[in-house]
N, C-alpha and C positions, 0 to 999 in steps of 0.2 A: 434573338429578339422575342420578347414575351408576347403573350396573347392578351386580347381584350375580351374579358368574359363577364357575364352578368347572370345573376339569379334573381328572379322576381317572384315573390310569394304573396298571393292575394287571398284573403279569407272573407267570404261574403255571407256564408250561412253558418249558423251556430246551433248546437243542441240546447244550450242554456237559453230559456225563453226570455231572459232579461237582456240578452245581447241581441239587439235588433239586426235584421238582415241589412246588408249594405248593397245598394243597387249599382253603384258605380265601379266598384273596385276591380271586378273581373275584366270588363271591357277596357278599363284604363291600363291595367297591367299588360294586356295583349297589345294595346296601342303603343305603349311605351316600349315594349319589346320590339315591335316592328320598326320604330324609330332608331333604336339602338343597333339593329341589324342592318339598317339601310346604309349602303356604302357611301352615299352622299351626305349622310348625317352622322350616325354614331360610329360606324366602322367597327362594330363589335364582331368578334368571331363567333360568339354564341351568346344567346340571351334566353335561357330556359325559363318558362313560366310554370309555377306550381300553384294549382288552384285548390282552395278549401282543404288543406292538409290537416291531419290530426297533429297533436303535439309531437308525438314521436316521429312522424314523417317530416314535419317541419324542421325539428332539431337535427335529424339525420341528414336531411338535404343540405342544411346550412353547414354542418360539420364537414361533410364530404366535399362540399364546394370550396370551403376555405382551406382545408388541409391539403388539397390536391394542387394548390397554386405554387408556381415557381417565383423566384425573387423578382423577375422582371415583368411578371404579369400585371395587367391593370384590371382591377376587380371592382365591380359594382354590385351591391346588394340592396334590394328594394323590398321593404316589408310594408304591406298595407292591410288594414283591418282594425279591429277594436284593440285599444290599449286599456289595460286595467291596472289599478294600484291596490295593494293590500293596506292593512291598517298601519304599516310602517313605511308607507310611501315608496315601496319597492315597485318598479315597473315590470309588467308582464305583457307579452304579446299573445293575444287570445288566438287559439286554434279552433277548428271546427268542433272539437270535443271538449272544449274548456268548460269547467265548472267554476264560476266566479268565487265560490267559497273554498276552493281547493286549488289556488293558482299555481303553487309549486308543483303539484302532481299533474295538472292538466293544461298548463299554459307554459310558454317559453319565457323563462326569467330573463330580464334584461342583462343580468350579470353573466349569464351563460354566454350570450352573444358577445359581451365585452371580452371574456376570456378567449373565445374562439378567434376574435379579431386580433387579440394580442399574440396568439400563437401562430397566426397566418404568416407565411414567409413573404408574401407579396409586399413590396414596399410602396405600392400606390393603390389605395383603397378608397372607395366612396360608398357611404351607407346613406340611403334615403329612407326615412321612417315617416309614414303617414298614418298616424293613429293618435288618439287622445293621450295627453300627458307625455308625448314623445320627448319633450325637452328634458324630462327626468332622466333619460338615458345618459345625458352628458352633464347634468347638474348635480346628481346625487352622488355622495361618496360611497365607496365600497371598502369593506374591512378585510385586510389580508395580513396574516401573521401578527395579529394584535395591533397593527398600526392603521390609522386612517389615512387614506390618500385619495386624491381626485381621480375619478374613473377615466378622465381624459388621458391619464398616464398609462392606461391599460388597453388602449385601442390598437396598439401596435404601431410600428414605424410607418408613417405616411398614410394616416387614416383621416379622412374628412367625414363628418356626420352632418347631414341636413335633416332637420326635424320639422314636422308640420306645425307644431305649437310648442309653447314652453311647458314647464313641468306642471302648471296649474290649469291649463286651458284644454278645452275640447278641440278636436279636429273635425271640421264640418263638411257635410255634403250640402250641395245647394242645387237649385234648378238653373239650367242654362237655357235661355229662350232663343228659339229660332223664328224666322220671319213668319212662318205659318202658325205661330203660337204653339208649336210643338216644344215640349220641354224635355230636356235630358238631364238626368241626375249626374252630377259630377262632384268629385272631391275638390275642394278649393285649392289644396296644396298640389295634388298630382295634376290637376287640370292646368295649373300655372307652369308646372315642369314641362308638360307635353307642349304647351303653347310656346314656351321659351325655346325648347329644342327644335320642335317641328317647323317653326316659322323663322328661326334664327333671331328672333327678337331679343333673346337674352344676351347676344353677343355685343361687345363694345363696338363703337363706330370705327370702321376700318379694320377690325380684327377678322381673321379667317377661321377662328375657332372659339368655342365657348368653354371657359374653364369653370371650376366649381364656384369661385367667387362671383363670377358673372351670373351664373345660374341662381345663386342665393340672392343676390341683389335684385334680380328680376322677379323671382318668386315672392320675395318679401313685399315688394311694391304691388304686385298683382293681388296678393291676398289682402293687403291693406285696403285696396280699392273696393273690395267686396263689402266692406263695412262690418265684417264678422270679427268677433272678439277672438282672434287667432293670430299668434305671433310666431312665424317660422324662426328657427335658430340655426346657427352654424357653429360647429366646433371642429378644431383640427389639431392634430399632433403630427405635423408634417413639415418637411423641407420642400419647397417648391409648390406645385399645384397639381390638379387633376384635370386633364382635358376630357370634357364630357362629350362634345360633339363638334362637328363642323358648322360653320354659319352657311346655311343653304340660301336663305333669302330673308330680306327684311320686310317684304311686302306681306300684307295679310293674305293668307291662303284662301282662295275662293274656288270652291268646286261644288259638286252637287250635294254634298253632305256638310258643307261649311256652315258655321254659325254666321248669321247675318251681321254685316258690319254695322257699327253704331255711328250715327250721324256725328256725334261729338268727336269721333276719331277722324272724320273727313273734313271738318270745318277748319278754318285757319286757326293757328294756335293763339293769335292775339286779335282782338277786335280792332279793326282799322278805323272805325268811325266814318268811313266813306261808304254811303249807301247808294252812290250813283251806279255802281256795278250791281246789276240785278241777277247775278248768277247764284245758283244753289246746287250743292251736291245732291245726287240722287242715289248713288251707290258705287259699287266697285266692279270694274270690268273683269272678265275672265283674263287671267294672266296672258300677256302677249310679250314675248321677249323683245320685240322691237319697239315697245312703248316705254317711255320713262315714267309716265304717270298713268295709273290705272283707275283714278277717281274720275267718274263721269259727272259733268255739271251741265245744267241747262241755263242759258243766258236769256232772261226775260226782257232784257233791254234791247235785244236784237230782233231779228225776223221771227224768232220762236217765242215771241211774247204771248201768243195764245197757244195752248197746249191741249192735246187729246191724249188720254191714257186709256188704252183699250186692252181688255183681257177678259177671259171667261170668269164665271163666278168663282169666288175664293182664290183668285190669282194674286190678290194683294193690292188692288187698285187704291182702296181707301187709305191703306197704310202708306203707300207711296205718296199720296197727296199730303198726308200729315208730314212726311219727311220734307217734301218741297216747301210746305208752309213754314216749318220750323227753320229750314235752311235759309229761306228768304228773310225771316224775321231776325236771324242772327245779326247782332250789331246794329239793328235798326229799331227805331221807336215805333209805337203804334200810329203816330202821326205821319210817319214816313211810309209804312206798309200796313195795309189793313185788308181783311178778308171778309167777304159776305158769302155765306155758304148755303146752298140748297142741298140738304142732307137727305139723300134717298135711303140710306141704310142705317141711320142713327149713330154712326161712328163718331160724329163731331161732338156729341154730348160729353165725351171724355175730355174734351179740350176746354171745359168751361172756365178754367182759370187763365187761359191763354189771352193775354191782354190785346193782342192784335186781331182777335176774332170778334167782329162787330155784330154779326147776325148769324143765326142758325135756324133755318126754316124747313119744315117737313113738307112732303108732297100734299098732305091733306090740308095744309093751310094755303089754299089757292089765293086768297085775298092778299096775304102777306107776300107771297111770291110775286104777284102782279105789282104790288106796291113797291117792292124792291127793284124790279126791272124798270118800272116807270121812273123811280128816283135816279137810277143810273143813267137812263137816257137823258133826263133833264140835266143831270150833272155834266154829262158830255156836252150838252148845248152851252152850259155856262162856261166850261173850260174853252170851248171853241170861241166864244165871244171874248174871253180874256186873252187868248192867244192872238186874236186879230187886233185887239186894242193895244197890246204891248209889242206887236210885231214879232212874236215868237214863231219859230219854224221848227225847233227841235225840242223834244222832250228832255234831252240832257240839260239844256239851258233852263227849262222850267224847274227841274229838280234842283239845280244849283241855286236858283232864286229862292225856292222854298227852303232849302237848307240854310240860307243866310237870313231867313225871316223877314224878307222885305215885301212879301205879298200880304194882301189884306187877309183878315181872319177868314177861316173856312177850312175845308178839306183840300189839301194840296198834295197829299202823298199818292203813291201808286195804289190803285184799288184793284182787287182780284175778285171777280165773280167766279165762285167755285160751284160747279154743278156735279155732285157726286151721285151718279145714277141717272143718265139722260132719259132713259125709257120711262122711269117712274114719273118724272116731271112732264115729259112730253104728253103722256096720257092724261095728266091731271090739269095741265094749264094750256089751253088751246093756243094762246098767243105767244107761247114760249119760242117757237121757231123764229118768228118775225122779230121779236124783241132781241133775242140773242144775236141774230144776224145783224141787226142795226148796231148793237153795242160792239160786236167784234169788227165790223167794217170800219168804224171810226176810232175804236178804243186805243190802239197802240200809239196814235198820234198825240194822245192826251194822257197817257199813263194809266189806262184802264185795260185790264187783261181778263181773258176768259180761260178757265181751266175746266175741262169736261172729262168725265169718265163714262165709258160705255162698255157693254159686254162684247160687242162686235162692231165693225165699221158700218154695217148696214143700218144700225140704229140711228146713226147721225144723218141729218138732212143733207141732201146733195149740195145745197147752197151754203152750208156752214162748214162742211169738211175742208174745202180749199183754204178757208181762213185760218184753220188750225195748223199752222206750219210746224209747230213743235209736236213731235209724235213719239210716244213711248208705247211699246207693245209688251204686255206680259203674255202668259200662255194663252193661246187662242184655241177655241173649239176645233177650228179647221185652220191649220197653219198656212194652207194655200191662199187664205184671204189676207195674208199679211201685206201691208203697204210698205214695209221696210225690206224684208227678205224672207220669202217663203222657205228658202233652204235653211236659213239660220233659225227661223221660228220652229221648224220641225225638230231642231236639235236641243231645244231648251229642256233642262231637267224638269221633272214633275214636281219639284219643290216650289211652293208659292214664293213670290218675290223675284224670281228670275225673269228677265225680260230682254228686250232689244232697244237700243237707242243709238242713233248715228252709226248703224251698221255693226254694232258691237254687242255681244252678250254681257249682261251684268247681273249682279245680285243687289237688290235694293237695300238701302240702309234703313234701320229702324230707329224710332225716337221714343217709343213708349212700350211698356210691358204691362199686361194685365196682372193684377195682384202683385205688383212689384214696386218696391220703394222708389224706383226711378221712373215711375209713370209720368212721362213727359218732362219731369223735373230736371233731368240731366241737360236738356236743351233749354228749357224755360229759365233755369237759373242763370244761364249765360245771356239771356235776352233782357233780363230786368235791369233797369237803370234808375237808381233812386233819384236822379236829378230831374226826372220827368214824373211828377206826382199825378195821381188820378188816372193811371192807366187802366184801372179796373172798370172805369166808366167809358162807354163809347163816345166818340166825338159827336157833338150835337150841333155845332154851328155849321150850317150848310147854306150860307148866304141867305139867311132868313128862314131856312126850313130845317126840319129835324130829320136826321138820318134814321132809317128803319133800324129797329133793334128787336131782338128776340123777346117775346113776352115772357115774363117770369112771375112766379107766384112765391112770395116770401113766406116760408114756413118757419114759425118761431122755434128757436132751439128749445129743447126741454129744460125745465128748471131742474135744480139739483134734486129736489124731492121727487120729481117725476122720474128722474134717472134711477132713484132708489125704489120706485114702484108705488109712490103715493101721489095721486092725481089731484087731490083737493086742496092744495096749499098747506101751510104749516099746521093748520088745525086738523088735517087728515093724518098727521104723523102719529102712529100708535106704537109705543115702545114694545109692548108684548108681541105684536105682529112682527115688528122689525127684528126682534131678538130671537125669533123662532129658530130652533136648531136646524142648520142646513146640512145637506149632504156634504161629504168631505170635499168633493170637487168644487163646491161653491163657497166654502169657508175662506175667509180672509181675502175675498175678491170683492172689489168695490168699483163702481163706475165713478169717473171724475171729469168726464168731458165727452165731446162728440168729435167724430172724424169728419173728413171732407164730404162724406156722403150722408151725414146726419146720423150715423150709427154710433152707439155708445162705445166709448173707449174705457176699458177697465184695467185696473192694476191688481194683480193676483200675487200676493207676497209669499205664497207657499213656495217650497222648493220645486225644482224642475221635476223631480221624481214623483211629486204629487200633482203634476200637470199645472204647476204654477210658474211664475216668473222669477221668484226669489231664490234664495232667502234675503239677499241684500241688494241695495241699489243706491243710486246717486241722482241728485237733481242739480243741474248747473244752469244759472240764469243771471244775466246782468241786472244792474239797477233798473227798475221799471219794467222788468220782464214778467212780473206777477209771480215770482218765486214764493214769497211768503204766503200769498193767497192760495197758491196751489197746495202748499203744505197744509194750510188750514183745511182746505177742501178734502184732501186725502185723509187727514186725521179725523175730521168730523164724519166722513163717510164710514170709516172703520168703527168709530164709537157708536154711530147710529144703527149699525147693522149687526153688531156682536155684543153679547152680554159681557159684563166685567168678569164673569167666571171663565170666559174663554179667551179674553184679550185684555192685557194690561199694557200701559205705555209709560215710557220715560221721555219727556219732551225737553229738549235742551236748546237754548238760544244763547249763543256765545256773546252776542251784543244785545244789550237792552233786554226786551222781553215782549215786544209787540207781536212777534210771529205767533205765539201760542196764547196770547192774551184771551182770557175767557174760557179756556178749555180745561183749566185745572180743577174745576168743580165736578167734572164728570167722574163717576166712580171708578173708571178704568185707569185713571192717571195715578201711577205710583209716585211720580215726582215730576215737578216742573222746575227746571234749573235754568235760571236766567242771569244775565249781566255778569257772566264769568270774566269778561274782559276787564271789568272794574275791580275784580278781586281774584287774582290767579290762584290763590290758595284753594278756591272752590273747585278748580279743575282737578287738583289732587284729591280732594274729598270725593268728587264724582268718580274718579278712577277707582278709588277704594270701594265705593258703593256698588259700582257695576261688577267689579271683581268679586265682591262678597256675594252678590246675587248669582253670579255664574257658579260659584262654589256651592251655594245652597242648592241649586238645581242639580249639580253633579251628585251631591250627597243623596238627594231624594231618589234619583234614578238608580244610584248604586245600591241603596237599601233594598229596593224591589227588583233589582237586576233587570231593569228595563233598558233597552238599547237607545231609546229616544223618547221625546215628549209625546209623540203620537201614540206609541205603545202604552205609555203611562196613562194618558187620557182615555184611551180605549178601554183599559182595564177599569179605570174609575167609572166610566159611563156604564160599564157592565156590572157594577155593584161593588167593586173593590173599595175597601175602607182607606181611601187616600185623600189627602187634601188637594184641592184644585191646583193645577199647575198651568195657568193660562199662558198662551204665547205672549212673549214680551217684545213689544215693538219700540225700538229706540230711535227717535227722530232727532237729528242734530242739525241745526241751522248754523251756517258759517263755520263749518268744520275746518275749512282750509285756513282761515285766520287763526283758529285755535291751534292748529299744528304749527303755524308760524311762530307762536310764542311758547308753545309747549310741544316741541317735536316728538318727545318721547311718548306722547299720548297715542301715537300711531300703534304702539304695541297693544293697547286696549282694543283698537279697531281690528287689528290682526287676530287677536284672541277671539273676538266675536266672529270674525270671518271663518276661523278654523273650527270653533266649537259650537257656534250659535245654531247651526242646522239641527244638531242632535239635542241641544238643550232648549230649543224653542225660543231662542233670542235672535231677533232679526233687526237689522238697522237700515235706516235711510239717511244718507248724508247729503247735505245741501250746502251750496256755496255760490257766491257770485262769480268766482274764478276757479279754475282748475290748474294747479301746478303739479304735473305728473311726477316731478322729482321727489315730492314730499310723500307720495303714496307708498313707496317702498314695497311694492308687491300687493298692496291692498286691492288694486284694480282687478286682480285676478279673481277676487271674491265677489265683485259687484256684477251680478248677473243681469240686472236691468238698469238702463240709463234713461233719464229724462232730460232733454235739452230744450230749454226755453231760449229766447233770443240772447246770444252771447256777445261779448265785447269784440270778438275777432273770429275769423274763420279758423284760425289755429286752435282756439279753445273749443270751438264746435267740433272740430275733427278729433280732438283729444277726448271729448265727452261722449260723442255718439258715433265717431268714425268717419263722418262726412261733414263738409262745411255748411250744410243746410240750415243749421240753427242760427248762424250768423245772418242769413238772408231772410229770416222770418220777418213778417211785418211788425212794426213797433206797437203791437197790440198786446197788452198784458194777458197772459194765459195761453198765448200761441206757442206750440211746441211740438216736439217729436218724442215718441216713446220707442226705445230700442231694447230688444230682448235678445240674448245670445241665441244665434241660430235663426232669427226671424228678421223680417223686413221692418224698416222703420214705419211707424204709424204717426201721421200728422194729426194733431188734435187742437181743439180749443177748449180750455178748461172751464169748469163751472165756477160760479162766483157765490160765496156764501156769507160775505161780510157786509153786503148792502142791506138797506132797510127792507123788511119783509112784510110789514103791515102798517096800519095807521099809527101804531105807537112808536114807530121808528126803530124798533129793535131789529137786529139782523137775524137771518135764519140760523146762524151759528148760536146766537144767544138763546133763541127759542128752543132749539133742539137740546142744547146742553141743560137748560132748565128742566126740560121733560125727563132727562136722564138722571137727574139728581135723586138719590134715594132709591133707585130702581134695581140696584144689584149690590152684591157685596163689595165693600171697598177693596181697592187693589192692595196687594202686599206692599207694605211701605219699605222702600229701599233707600230713602233719603230723608233726612231731617233738616229742616231749614236752619241756617246758621244763626247763632245767638247774637243779637245786636248788642246786648249788655249782659254782663255776667249775672247770674241769679244770686240773690242774697241767701245767706245761710238758712234763715228761717223758712224759706220756701222749699228747701231740700230736706229738712229734718222732719221726722214724724211728730205728731202732737206731743208736747212735753207737759209733764205735771210736776209741780213743786214737791220736793221731798224734804224731810226733816234731816 
């Protein structure tokens, strides 16, 4: 019987300064090795880990490892680190001593590994590659004996290959958030592998082992959920399969070092629409073999309808309250569940878009606190009178009547008074104790709840504590003070979020992440119900009175000119100032909107190597989403902040010409090509025009032996006698429709994708819909994506990786900006087409008028078609009569 053997090579540090250190790979390789060696999981006989080897050491280790195998051995080879490609698209695995400019001499060529796998006698092999462009290992052909053949034929009998990305994509590291806001750097691919094997989640239902197909399916889905532009691949030349590991458990692993569970994983998979059950998940209990369900829930419809959360400072009390609020709001409208929060620590300001949140009041606003408490007491009196008049004795009956809409107008949902930080409000509001006691004493009979947090039990008044029957304890300063179990309290890990509830230890679920694209939205998305309009406004009808609400000051959004740095209206726009030469890092970067916090959102079309987002991108937005206006804003911003000597444009509108109307007078515009749908021969002319411009640029660079446009322009700025070669920005609206009627035009886009970076030709493609099948690999070149409101969640997911764009409000200009390797940014775009002054002209018209004649005209790449053939006399030179 053969052995199960593994070799894991992880390279995290590099001598080449352009190869950035990798934070995650060493720890992940060690963790994966431990899982493989675990007799309950991998059952491997050996799993050697080689860290930061040189090229020669890595190649020697791999060769010895593969050559020493017997036919019946099961072999796993794992490589993680940087992947690089040369000018001929050959893949190399970087070693610690790799020089990017000498890959054959200093890195491990992919073809070497292919040959070693082919020569290995073992009939069952699995290769895991976690590096950029790793898909090239299976996609690129290799030449042997003068004939071309697919490398998959040269892996050897029984070889499976799983790669972190395809041949065009990067493989990313990302931050993994823990409950205490501790972040750990992880590789998206390897982290999914470890999760799938370590928890058993990669196994099929009912299976007792995880094979390579199961692992690939799980990893592919996990990486896709990250929203990263990264596509794992699988290739095999094998009969049968490869058993990777046993299925140990399907439960989420919870221990002292575990990542906090997400509330979205603990909620029911489908919204039932029944809000009469007021239970909410709070987290996941420490595994207990005798329990079938380790998700802990609090039922606010029962005796635990009032709750105390007690824990020392930084134990996670506020975050647990957020979890409870989001869990209660799941599947319920703001009319059914609402929260009025006394916010001692300022944490509830992050929930400003949460529709169920009706008030947030700080301890310093004593008058508003007293007003809220008084309103709740009066509301209890009104409900008491209603119950007596209707003969109601149970809140369940009251909720059912409210659900059926038979009660008079007013607030009839469950109300939660949340006091986060009892001590702060106790000191600031003298009547707090009596008011809360009054509310808690009568509240549960009428659907009014009290939720309190405190640092220790002694803070809470003796007359209120007995009313708080629901009790959750996080870490205490003195475990002996526990009202649940002093013995268990003393055993809680030092990690925030761990606590006790109902005699069980648990790790709290999280709902939000600071500086993360999922900031509350992963739960809020599931709470929104478009059939209930106006949720952003608090309920005001209170049987003739107005509910208290947080005072807000409306700060007007900056105008587009203010975003560009001009504060005095259109008359303040000065071309000379706007066109001043910028530092390289600020070139081709333009603001176009604001984010949720009022900060500017910018698009930087430079390539990633120049700290930009480009070179190429895409905008997807349904009818009415503001797509055309966004394109006008982006184009105008570029024109207004760059001279025509540094930026030229080709503006293409496949249908009509309204998108770029009024922009063609700017000196930057080399061509405005419109109404192609009406004359498809113009599409062929445009293809020839763009191809001609690409060839012209290649010739200019070749004459001076420049590697790229940046080197060319640097030499020109330093005095070289060169004609300007400005960056050419090609913006195409309705490109998807153009590909529908002219599918071969994709070759032009692919050419720009491959060569545009070095030639200074960059493109932005826009469409109402996205049909991925027509892209034919183009999406691998689109490094930034803008998603406005889409027709469907599927289109949103195809455009930006998540369904969020489909759930945007129907407000033109609302969207998400996504950049490879970064989190999504929610924005509201500026508007440049509306009247800007008493003469009724738009800001676009005013700025373009100022730009006319201010710079050299763009190099002409397109001549408008002739409507009528010219007469001969207009073509001939002046003629004179002869004898």
